[in-house]
N, C-alpha and C positions, 0 to 999 in steps of 0.2 A: 757550111756544111755540106759536105758531098752527098749525091743520090745513095741511096740502098742499092744493091746490086746482091741477086741470088745466084748462087753456084755451089759447088760440090763443097765448098771450103767453109759455107755459111753465109750470113747477111751481114753486109759490111758497111759501115758508116764511119765518117772522120768528123770529130768533133774538136774545136779549140777549147780550151780550159786553162785551169791552173793545177798544180800539184800542191802536196801538203807543205812544201817550203815557199808557197807562193810563186814560183816559176811558171812562165809561160808554156804550154805544153800544146802539141797537137796529139790526139788519141784516136786511135784506131780500134773502133769496137765491133767485134764480132759476136754474133748471136747464132746458136745452133740449137736445135730442137730434138727431142729424144723420147722415148717409149720405155716407161718403167714397168717391171715385173717382179714380183717376190723373188727373192733369193737369187737375182740375176744382176748384172751389170747393165745399167741403162744403154738402149741401143738407138742409134740414130733414128730419126723420123724420116718418113719420106720425102717431107716437106718442111724445110725450115719456116717458123712462124716470123712474120715481120716484125721489126721494132716496133714496140709501142711508143707511139711519137708523144703521147700525152697523156695524164693521169686518166685512168677510168675508174669509176665510181659503180658501187654496187646499186643494183635496182636502176641502171642507166641514169643514176643521179647527178647532183652538182654540189659543189662543195658547200652550198647553203645548209643541207640537210644530209648530206650521204658521206660514207667513210670510203675510202680509197679500195678498190679492188686490186688495181694493178698501177705502180707508180711509172711515170715515163722511164724508160730504158736508156735514153740518150744522155744521162749525166756523163761527161767527158771523164770525170777522174773519180774514183773511189779510193781511200787509201786501205779499206777493209773489204770483207766479202759480206755481202748482203744474203741471208738465207731466209727465203720466205715460202711459207706453205698455205695455199689459198684453198680451203676445204671446208668439210663438215667433222662433226663428233658425231659417231655411230653407236646407238647402243649395242651392246653383244648379242648378236643373232637377231638382231631386230626389235628384240622386247622392249618395250617402253620402261626407261629408267627415271628416277626424279634426279639422278645426280651420277655422274661418272668421272673417271680421268682419263686424259689423253697425254702422250707425250711424243716429243722428237728427240732423237738422240744423234749425236754425230760430234766427230773430233773429241772426244773424252768429255762431253758434256750433253746433258740432258735435260730438257725443259718440259715440266710437267704442269698442266692446268687442270683445274676442277671446273667441270662444266655441270650447272645446275639448271633444272626446269624454271620456267617463269614462274616468279614470285613477285608478292607486293607487300608494302609497309602499311602498317596499321596504327593509327594514332592511339596512345595511351596517355591519359591525363596524368601529369607528374611522374611517368617513367619513360624508359627507351622505347623506341617503337618495337611493335611486334612484327614478324615475319610471318606471311602465310606458307602454308606447306608447297612446296615445288610441284609444279604440274609435270606429269610425266613426258618424255619426249622419246622418239626412237631415232631421230636425226637433228642436228642443229648446226647452223651456220656459225662459222667462227669468225666473227666479225667484231671491229671495235665499238660498233653501235651496241652491243653486248657485254661490253666490258665496263667497269666502273668508270663514272664520268658523268657529263651531262651538263645540265643547266637548271638553275633555279630563279625564275622571274618573279616568284610570289614574295620570297622572304623580305627582299628589299626592292620594291617594286621602283624606285629611282634608279638604284643601280643593279640590273639584273646581272646575276652572278653566273659566270661561264669556268667550268672547272678548266684549269689551263692545261692539264694533261691530256685531255680528252673532252671536246665539248660535245661530243655524239652520243656519249655513253648513258650509262644509268645508275641511279642511286645519291645522286647528291642533292643534299638538302642543308639550307643554312640555319633554320628554325624548327624547334619542335612544336609545331601547331599543326592543326587538324587539316589546314587547307594546303600545307605543304607535304604532309606525310601521308595521309589517307590515299591509298592507291598510287603511291610513288614505287614505279618498276625498279627492280633490285637486279644488280648485274648477274648474267649468266655465266662468265667467263672470269675466274679469278685466280690468283696465285694461291694455292693451297695453305700455304705459310703467310699469307698476308690479306686473310679474310675481311670482307665487310662485316663486322658484327653489328649486333641493335646498339651498343653502347658507341660504336664508330660512325653511326649514319649522320649523326646531327654535327655539323662543323662548329655551329655557333658563331664564332669570329672569323669572317673571310680570311684573315691573316693565317690562320690555322690550317689553309687548305692543302699545305705541302705536307702536312702530317697524314694525310689520306692515302689509301692504298695506290699502287701503280698500277695504272691499267694493263691489263696483260692479253697476250694474243700472240700470233704467228704472222701477222701480215704487216701492212705498212703502217708506221707512226708518222702522220701527216706533218707537213713541213711546217704547219702554224702552230702546233701543239708544242708545249714546254716537255722535254728540253731542247727539242730538235730547233726550235726557234732561236733559243739563245745562242746558237752557234753563229748566228750572225750579226749578235750584238743586242737582240731583244731581249726583255724580261717582263713576266706577268705583272699584271696589277696586284696588290696586297701582299708584295713581297719585299721586305725591308732589307734594307743593307746589312750584311753580317749574317744573314739566315744561310744556315747550311742545309741545303735541301738532301732528300735521298741521292738525287742524280749526281750531286757534286760529290757526295760519300762515295759513290760507287766509280766516280773517275770519268763521268760522262761530260762534265764541265770544269773548267778551270777552276780553282779556289778564289773565292772572293768575286765570282762574277756578276753578283748582283751588284755589288759596289761598284766594279768597274763598268759594267753597262750604264748606270745612272751618271757615270762622270763621263761616258762616250769613250772610255778608255779600253774597252773589252774589244780586243782583234777579232775580226770575222774568220771562223775557220770553216772556209768555203768547200774544201775538199770533204772534210769529215762532215760537213751537212749533208752531202750527197748519200750517206749511208743512214739509210731509214728503216732498216728492219726491226723487228720487236727486240725488247731487252732480251738480253741473252742468245740473240740470234746473227750476231755481226761477229765474225771471226778474222783474225789477222790474217789467215791463210788456210787454205785447205787442200788436201791431197787430191789431185786428178781422179783418183778411183776412191774417194772417201766413201766409206759405209754411212748409210743414212737408216734409221729405223723409226718408222710412224706406227704409234699403237693407238688405237681408237679412232683413226682417221679414215676408214674405209669400212665397207660392210662386212669385209673378212676379218677385220679387227687387227690385221698385222700386214705391213709391207715394209720389208727389209731388203735394201737394194744397195748397189754401189753406184757412184759416178762414173761416165762411161771411161775415163781413163786416158781419152785422146785431147790433145792442148795444140791448140791451133799456133802455127808458125806466123808470125806477123813481123811485115816490113813496110816501111814508109820512105819514100823518095820526096824531099822538100827541094831538090835541085841538083845536089853533088850527087846524088845515085842512091840507090836502095840501101837502107840502114835497117839491121836486124834489130828489132826490139822485144825488150823482155815481156813477156805474156803473163798476165795477173788476171785472176779470177776477179769479176765485179760482182756478179749476181746469180744465185741459183734460186729459180721458181720452181716449185712443186705444186702441181695440181693434182691431188690423189684421185678426185672424181673422174678425171680424164685420163690417169695413169701417164701423166705427161709431165714432163721437165724442160724448162729452158734455161740454158746457162749463157750469160755474156761475159766475155773477156775484154782485156783492153791490153794494148800497147801504146807507150807515150814517148813522145820525142819533145825535148827541150828546144824552144826557140828563143831568139834574142827578145821579141816582144812587138807591141804592135807597129812601132816606128819601123820594124825589119820587113813587114808584110809585102811592102812595094817591091821589094828585092827578091821575094819568093817566086821562083820561076816554074816550080812543078809541086803537085799535090797529089800523089798516087800512092794506093795501097795495095800490099801484094799478100795474101793470106793462102796458106797450104793447111 
């Protein structure tokens, strides 16, 4: 991999990988940073932020107990565009509220989340669990450890249960018993059309986990979570062959992926694995000046802006001379609290494969 270089064209890296057809490619990655403001096009920042070389976790944590705040930006090839918003929900005018909605809208699509104050479950003998009233909040971090998911080590002590879609979240319970239910923290961040109700809290049979709510957010879905892990041929426990999950119905995974994986016949989708944005936040393509509207994600309540409209021109020389590459957007990372935006693009050039590398005489990128 080439070292990063800072210049007026952005920060540049060269990385080898494979495209969605499995071809070997050298990818030129370009990162530029911008300032955002309401009703304006994003403007180039004075300094482009360096590439994030590794995953960065909330609270300076690690994969054992923390969720990803910023994913590594060195994925060589993404078939689609990841749009990620790393921020908070803000109550209107700073007045604490028990519940509110936030939304992100772009490219003819709007994703709305219901954000609720901290709540706990209460065990009720012979009945579905009770929910405590939400605690008021003025602001709340939008992180997957506040979405539905988590672990239940108590119901089946010999087989601790980890929710395959989100190991780190809140609300998972297998058994309706006091030691599991009493004090169980409930999710703060949900799809308003797919809520965790008292009747849905207790899963009972671990094989029913796939019927539970899909974890929701605007950030990164971790690589080890389902369905992303399944793109490399993995499959979670307690998932029988022939089960059609919500992810399969949504087209996020191939048909019969469980049966294929159990037979070691599920082909890896390495390029698609690189796309890790939240459900509904991955786009086939975006306009260079795409309009983006954030509601409830800033103290002012609304940020409506456009992408900057500039697209880098990328060229790569592998020896025969400089070749102009098609520029495709990889990642749009928005940080509303900082009024900041980073965009990563890539240009990809196919090469014959590893056996050809000794014949390569040059590896030089030019970006304008």
